[in-house]
N, C-alpha and C positions, 0 to 999 in steps of 0.2 A: 444474123442472130446468134447470140452466144448461148452455149449450153452450160447450165450450172450443174455442178455435181453436188450431191448432198454430203456434207461433212458430219461425222458423228458428233453429237453434242452429249456432254456428260463425262463422267470419269470411269475409268476402267477399275476393275477390282484391285489390280496391282497398285494403282495410284492411291486408292482409298486405304489400303493396308499400309502403304508407306507413310501416308500422312498421319494415320492413327499411331504408328510406331514412333514417329518423331514427336508427336504431341505427348505420348506416354512417357518418353524419355525426359522431355522438358518438365512434365508434371512431377516426376519422381525427383528431379533435381530441385524443384522449387519447394516441395513440401517440407523438408527438414529446415530450410531457410525460413519459411514462414513460422514454423514452430519456435525456432530460436528467437525470431523477432517478437513473437507474442510473449515468450518468457522474459525477454529483456524488458519489454514494456511494463510487465507486471512488477519486475524488480525495481524499475525506476519509480513506479507509483508507490511501492512499499517504502523505499528509502525516503521519498518525499513525505509520505504520511507520518512515518516515524519522526522525521525531523520537525514537522509542524507540531505534533503533540508534545515532543520532548522540549521544544522551545517554549511552549505554553506552560509546561510544568516548571521549567526553570524560571520563567517570569513570575509565576505565582510564588515560588520559593524566595525569589529576590525581594518581592514586596513584603512577604512575611518576615524576612530577616531585617528589613528596614522598618519593621513595626507599623507598616501601613495597613496590613491585614491583621485582624485580631485572631490569634490562635492560642490554644491552651499552652501552659508551660511545659507539659509533657509531650507536646506535639513535635514532630520533626520539622514542621513548617511546610510540608507538602500537602496538597489537597486531599480531603477524605475520600473523594470519589472522582472519577474522570468526568462525570456529568457536571461537577461543580465548575469546571473550566468553561462550560457552555452556559450554565445558569448565571454565572458571575458572582462576584462578592463585592461588598461595600468596602471602600478604602477611605482612609482619612486624607483629605486634601483640603486644607484650610478649615473654614468654619462649617462648611456643608459637606456631608459624606457623599461620595460619588460611587456609582455602581460601575464596575469594570468587568468585561467579559474577555476571556482569553482565546476562545474559539467560537466560531459561528455554529459549527456542528462538529461532531466527532467523526473524523474520516474512517471509512470502513477498511478493514484488513483485506487487501486484494488477494492474498494467498489462501484464504479459507473461504468455504462456501457461506458460512454464517456471517463473516465479516467482523467477528468479535476479537478483541485483543486479549492477550494474556497480561495480567497486571502483577507488579512486584511492589511490595511495601519497603520502606526504608529499613525496616527491621528484619526483612527476609534475607536469606542467603542470596548471593549473586546469581546462582544457577538454579534457584528454586522455581518449581513449576506450579506451586500453589501459592495463592495470595493470602497474606496474613490478615488483610482487611483493615489495618490501622490507617493507612494512607496510600497514595499512589505515587511512588517514587520513580517508577520506570514502566514501560510497556514493551511488549514483544509480540511477534506473530506466533500463533499456535501451530503453524504449518511445520510438518516434520521433513519437508522436502529440502533438497540441496539446490543451491544457486548455480549459476553458470560457472562461477569460480570455485565450485565444490565446497563452499562453506554452507552451513545450515542457516536457513532464514531465521530461525528462532534465536540465533546467536548474534544477530545484527543489532 
């Protein structure tokens, strides 16, 4: 008959402290990396949203220049509001007018809590932070933060 000796089950305090130290070091290394990844993701979303809205503005302007959208003579040819890109406008195409929409919805600004864009009119200065209200020539983020490449988001 064999005699079994009892083995200690569990971990010692030293093993527990060592494991916690290793996990702490790994967490400290991962935290900055996850912050950078989050910031980069927001920047990619901002660039995409800017591109989508600016392309819609350009398409509106192109149709206005081709006289397919009726605009006043004093107008720059850009939409009077950003919401007009979602609501749509009637264009001349043959005998029957057709309604065209440039955006399904206005993308939110990922850099600000409110998600609101800054607007520039064609008649505003290029670095103006107040909208003249005549039309929407360009949009920008209202965030004062710097990007990873050290440029300011509002200058994109």
